[in-house]
N, C-alpha and C positions, 0 to 999 in steps of 0.2 A: 891300507888295512893291515893289521898285524896278522901273522900266520895263525892258523887255527891252533888254539890252546896257548898261544904266546902270552906271557904275562904283560899286563898293561898297568900303568900307574897314572895318578891324577896329580896335576900341577896347577898352581894358580899364579898368574902373573899380576903383580900389583904395580900400579902407576899412580903417582901423586903429582899434583901441581901445587905450588906454594907461592906465597907472596914474597919470598926471598929465601936466603940461606941461613939466617940467624935463628936458631931454634928457640931462643929466649923471647923473641918478639914476632917472628913471622908465623903465618898460619897456613894450614892446608886448605886450599880452595876448591880442589877437585880430586876425586878418588875414582879410579877405574880399575876393574879387575876382569880377567879372562880366565875361565876354568877350562882346562884342556886335558886330554888323554895323551899319553906318550908311552913308547916302548923303552925297555931298559937301555937300548943303544942310543936313545935320545931323539928318535923320530916322533914328531907330533902327528898323531893319527886323527884327532878330531877336536873341535872346539865345542864344549857342551853348554856353556853359559857365559854371559857377559853382564857387567854391572857398571853403571856410571852415576855419580852424584856430585852435585856442587854443594859447597859449604859457604855460607855468607861470611865474608870477611868483616871484622869489626872496624877496619880502617879501609880507606879507598885503595884499590888495587894499583900499585905503582905502574907508571907508563912502560917501564922496561919489561915488566912481567906481562903486560898486555901485548907488547910487541913480540915477545917470545912465545906466548901460549895462545893468544887470541882471546883470552878471557878478560872481559871488562866488568865494571861494576853493574852495567846494564844487562849483560847476557849471562853472567855467571854469578855465583854467590847468592842465589835465591834461597831464602830460608826454607828449610824442609823439616818435616817431623822426624827428629832424630831417633825416637823409639821405634817408629815404623821402619826407618831405614835399617836400624840394627836387626830387627826381626827379619826383614827381607834378606839381609846378608846371611843370617843364620840358616834360613830355609834353603837358599840357593847354593851356598858353598859348604854345606856340611859334608864332611868326609872323614877319612881315617885320622887325619891330623887335627881335627877340630876339638877345641876345648871350650865348652860353654861357659 
């Protein structure tokens, strides 16, 4: 815990999994975020929220990506309501740096 009256800040760690490294053809297949509080000296003091969602790939997930991430066509990439996901993100991660 921070000292009484010590300033705290909010950070968000963003992690993505993709079908490859070519931004022209590869896609994001998983998005994960962790919202946390930290002190000015960089100590993480708490985790306040998490989010994870899969995105259905338009092409089969390559075997090397499955080997690296464990994400397969069967267990990942399920279609999701994108409008609902966007709204959940807005509600959960709204903070001082948020732009609607």
